[in-house]
C-alpha positions in Angstrom: -6.8 0.1 28.3 -6.7 2.9 30.8 -9.1 4.7 33.1 -9.5 8.2 33.1 -11.7 11.0 34.4 -14.1 12.8 31.9 -13.5 16.3 31.4 -16.3 19.1 32.0 -19.3 19.6 35.1 -20.2 16.0 34.8 -17.5 14.1 36.0 -17.3 10.7 35.8 -14.7 8.1 35.4 -14.6 6.4 32.0 -12.8 3.5 30.4 -10.5 3.7 27.1 -9.0 1.4 25.1 -6.6 1.4 22.8 -6.4 -0.8 19.4 -2.4 -1.2 18.1 -0.9 -2.5 14.9 0.1 -6.2 15.2 3.1 -6.8 17.2 3.5 -3.5 17.7 3.2 0.2 20.1 1.9 2.3 17.2 -1.8 3.2 18.2 -4.7 2.8 15.6 -7.8 4.1 17.4 -9.2 4.5 20.6 -12.4 3.9 21.7 -14.0 5.7 25.0 -16.9 3.7 27.1 -18.5 4.5 30.5 -17.9 0.6 31.5 -15.2 -1.5 30.3 -15.3 -3.6 26.9 -15.4 -7.6 27.4 -12.6 -8.7 25.2 -11.9 -12.0 24.0 -8.6 -13.8 25.6 -7.4 -14.6 22.0 -8.1 -14.0 18.5 -5.3 -16.0 17.6 -6.3 -19.2 15.3 -3.2 -21.3 16.0 -2.9 -20.7 19.6 -6.9 -22.0 19.8 -5.9 -25.1 17.3 -2.8 -25.8 19.9 -5.3 -26.2 22.7 -7.5 -28.7 20.4 -4.8 -30.8 19.1 -4.4 -28.8 16.1 -7.9 -28.7 14.6 -10.0 -25.7 14.4 -13.1 -25.8 15.9 -15.6 -22.9 15.5 -17.5 -23.8 18.7 -14.0 -22.8 20.9 -13.7 -19.7 18.6 -14.9 -16.6 20.5 -15.3 -14.5 17.4 -17.8 -16.7 15.9 -19.6 -18.7 19.0 -21.3 -15.5 20.5 -19.5 -15.9 23.7 -17.9 -12.2 23.5 -20.9 -10.7 21.4 -21.6 -7.1 22.4 -24.9 -5.6 22.7 -26.3 -3.1 19.7 -25.0 0.4 19.3 -22.0 -0.2 21.5 -20.3 3.4 21.3 -21.7 6.9 19.8 -19.8 8.8 17.2 -18.1 11.2 19.8 -16.4 7.7 21.5 -14.2 6.9 18.9 -11.1 8.5 17.5 -8.7 7.3 14.7 -4.9 7.8 14.9 -2.5 9.4 12.5 1.0 8.8 13.4 4.5 9.4 11.7 6.9 7.2 10.7 7.9 6.0 13.8 4.6 5.5 15.3 3.9 8.6 17.4 0.4 10.1 17.2 0.4 13.4 15.3 -3.6 13.6 15.0 -6.5 11.7 16.4 -9.7 12.4 14.2 -13.5 11.9 14.8 -15.9 9.6 12.9 -16.3 12.6 10.3 -12.8 12.6 9.7 -12.2 16.3 11.6 -9.4 16.7 13.6 -10.3 16.1 17.6 -6.6 16.4 18.5 -3.0 17.1 17.5 0.1 17.7 18.8 3.2 19.3 17.6 6.5 18.0 18.7 10.1 18.9 20.0 13.1 16.7 18.6 13.0 14.5 21.7 9.2 14.4 22.8 7.7 17.4 24.3 4.5 18.2 22.8 2.5 21.3 22.6 -1.1 20.0 21.8 -4.6 21.3 20.3 -7.9 20.2 21.2 -11.1 20.7 19.3 -14.3 22.2 21.5 -16.2 18.8 20.2 -13.4 16.6 21.8 -13.3 18.7 24.8 -16.9 18.3 25.6 -16.8 14.7 25.0 -13.5 14.2 27.0 -11.3 13.0 24.4 -7.5 13.1 24.8 -4.4 11.4 24.0 -1.6 10.5 26.6 0.4 8.4 23.8 3.7 9.8 23.0 6.4 7.6 21.1 6.0 3.9 20.7 5.3 2.5 24.3 5.1 5.8 26.1 2.2 7.1 28.1 2.2 10.6 29.7 1.8 11.0 33.2 0.0 14.1 33.1 0.8 15.2 36.4 4.4 15.2 36.6 4.8 15.5 32.5 7.3 12.4 32.5 6.2 9.5 30.4 5.8 6.1 31.5 8.0 3.5 29.0 7.2 0.3 30.4 10.5 -0.5 32.6 11.6 3.1 33.2 10.3 6.6 33.1 11.3 9.2 30.2 11.6 12.6 30.4 11.3 14.6 27.2 12.9 17.8 28.6 16.3 16.4 29.0 15.9 13.5 26.7 17.1 10.9 29.4 15.8 8.1 31.1 15.2 9.1 34.8 16.5 5.5 36.0 20.1 3.9 34.6 19.6 0.9 32.2 18.5 -1.9 34.0 21.6 -4.1 32.0 24.1 -1.6 32.9 27.0 -1.1 30.9 26.0 -3.7 28.4 23.9 -1.6 27.3 26.5 1.4 26.0 28.4 3.7 28.4 25.3 6.5 28.5 23.2 4.5 31.1 20.6 7.1 31.1 20.2 7.7 26.6 17.2 7.2 24.9 18.3 7.1 21.6 20.9 8.9 19.5 18.4 10.4 17.3 14.6 10.5 17.8 14.1 11.2 14.3 15.3 7.1 13.2 14.9 5.6 16.4 12.4 4.0 19.2 12.4 2.2 22.3 9.4 1.0 23.6 10.2 -0.8 26.2 12.6 1.6 27.9 15.1 -1.3 27.2 16.9 -1.7 23.8 16.7 0.9 21.0 15.4 0.2 17.6 14.7 2.3 14.6 14.0 2.0 10.9 15.0 -1.0 8.8 17.8 1.7 7.1 18.8 2.9 10.5 19.5 0.1 12.2 21.1 -1.9 8.8 24.3 -3.1 9.3 27.8 -0.9 7.8 28.0 -1.3 4.1 31.3 0.4 3.8 33.6 -1.6 1.8 31.5 -4.8 0.9 31.3 -5.8 -2.8 27.6 -5.7 -4.4 26.8 -9.4 -4.1 27.5 -9.2 -0.4 25.5 -6.0 0.1 22.1 -7.6 -1.7 22.2 -10.3 0.4 22.6 -8.3 3.3 20.0 -5.7 2.7 17.5 -9.0 1.1 18.3 -10.7 4.6 16.8 -7.6 6.3 13.6 -7.4 4.6 14.3 -5.1 1.4 13.1 -5.9 -2.1 14.5 -4.7 -5.2 12.1 -2.9 -7.1 14.4 -0.9 -10.0 17.7 -2.2 -11.6 18.9 -0.9 -15.0 22.3 -2.8 -14.7 23.9 0.6 -13.2 21.6 1.5 -10.3 19.3 -0.2 -8.2 16.8 0.5 -5.6 15.9 -1.6 -2.6 12.9 -0.8 -0.3 11.5 -2.2 2.6 7.9 -2.2 4.0 8.6 0.7 6.7 9.3 3.1 3.8 13.3 2.8 4.0 15.5 3.1 0.8 19.0 1.7 -0.2 19.9 2.9 -3.5 23.4 1.3 -4.8 25.2 3.0 -7.5 27.6 0.1 -9.0 29.4 2.3 -11.0 29.5 6.0 -9.4 28.2 9.1 -10.6 28.1 9.4 -14.9 29.6 13.1 -14.8 33.3 13.2 -13.7 32.7 17.1 -13.0 29.9 19.1 -11.0 28.1 21.9 -12.5 31.0 24.4 -11.8 33.6 21.8 -13.9 35.2 21.2 -10.7 36.3 17.4 -10.8 33.8 15.5 -8.5 35.1 13.6 -5.0 36.1 9.9 -4.8 33.0 9.5 -2.6 30.5 10.1 -5.8 32.9 8.8 -8.8 33.2 5.2 -7.5 30.5 2.7 -6.5 28.2 3.7 -3.3 25.6 3.5 -1.5 22.6 5.3 -0.2 20.8 4.7 3.0 17.6 6.8 3.7 14.8 6.1 6.4 11.1 6.4 5.4 11.2 10.2 5.9 13.7 10.7 2.7 16.2 12.0 5.0 19.7 10.9 3.8 21.4 8.4 6.8 25.2 7.5 7.3 27.0 4.2 7.7 25.9 4.4 11.3 22.3 4.9 10.3 22.2 8.5 11.7 20.6 11.5 9.7 23.5 13.2 7.9 23.7 16.0 5.1 27.4 15.8 4.4 27.7 14.1 1.4 31.0 12.9 2.2 29.4 11.0 4.7 25.9 9.7 3.2 27.7 8.5 -0.3 28.9 5.4 1.4 31.8 3.8 -0.8 31.6 0.3 -1.4 34.1 -2.1 -4.0 34.0 -0.8 -7.2 33.0 -3.9 -9.4 35.7 -5.6 -12.1 34.1 -3.9 -15.1 34.4 -0.7 -13.5 37.2 0.8 -16.0 35.1 -0.3 -18.7 32.1 0.9 -18.0 33.1 4.5 -17.0 36.3 4.8 -19.2 37.8 6.0 -15.8 40.4 4.2 -13.5 39.5 2.7 -9.8 39.8 5.5 -7.3 39.5 8.5 -9.5 38.2 11.8 -8.2 39.2 14.5 -5.8 
């Protein structure tokens, strides 16, 4: 929830409530009012039951007992807007109740935003201060409040040192190594897509790889015995090529490199970007073909020796 001055000649204070995806800082919608909304202390049924000796009592549930019932016609249409976010949860657009774009932004790599606001949104006093996950723009300074620290998108650095010192790495002011794969909602520790944060797979055998990615929430969707695809709920993909590429030569007749001819895996972020084994976007095929152990029947299936290739 935040308070903002209403744009236009009839300036007045208003209250903006933000609704987020569960257990995240990804915004879903904003609701604007001239007075605060009355919110229930919890909608967690398990918490309500725990406070009542493990039993559910509808009389204690604020969503059913009418204790927090709001008055009718709470909002007009120009007071509600819906967020359209990218794969990392950064707002790209705000759409109104008619599906029209009220606000949009074009971002530079590290978060600087060029905003566009429709006339209707201006009249309604609608705008969006949310940037990368967990960040709230201070319009006066251009800095982003990032919970435990302030972030400067023009330099891609935090203004203060990492609170945990060198335990967080040698660069005490770093936001993340790659803003297309990582986020830092609290200003404390970076996190990224499932593929970007996956442990290194190079040199592992297939059974260990499958166990490792299954433990991280990936599910197998395709497997023809030679190639398998695993997908995560966030859109990340892991592709396992158990016997490498079928053809020994490229389109020019040259012998392919070992990285393609032998068993390898591909990591891919939710945007379809190829990643290297460290979770960074990398277009170099030698780096995004991550070599793993060939299966024992490799020579039989492919008809070539282990380690073949240029």
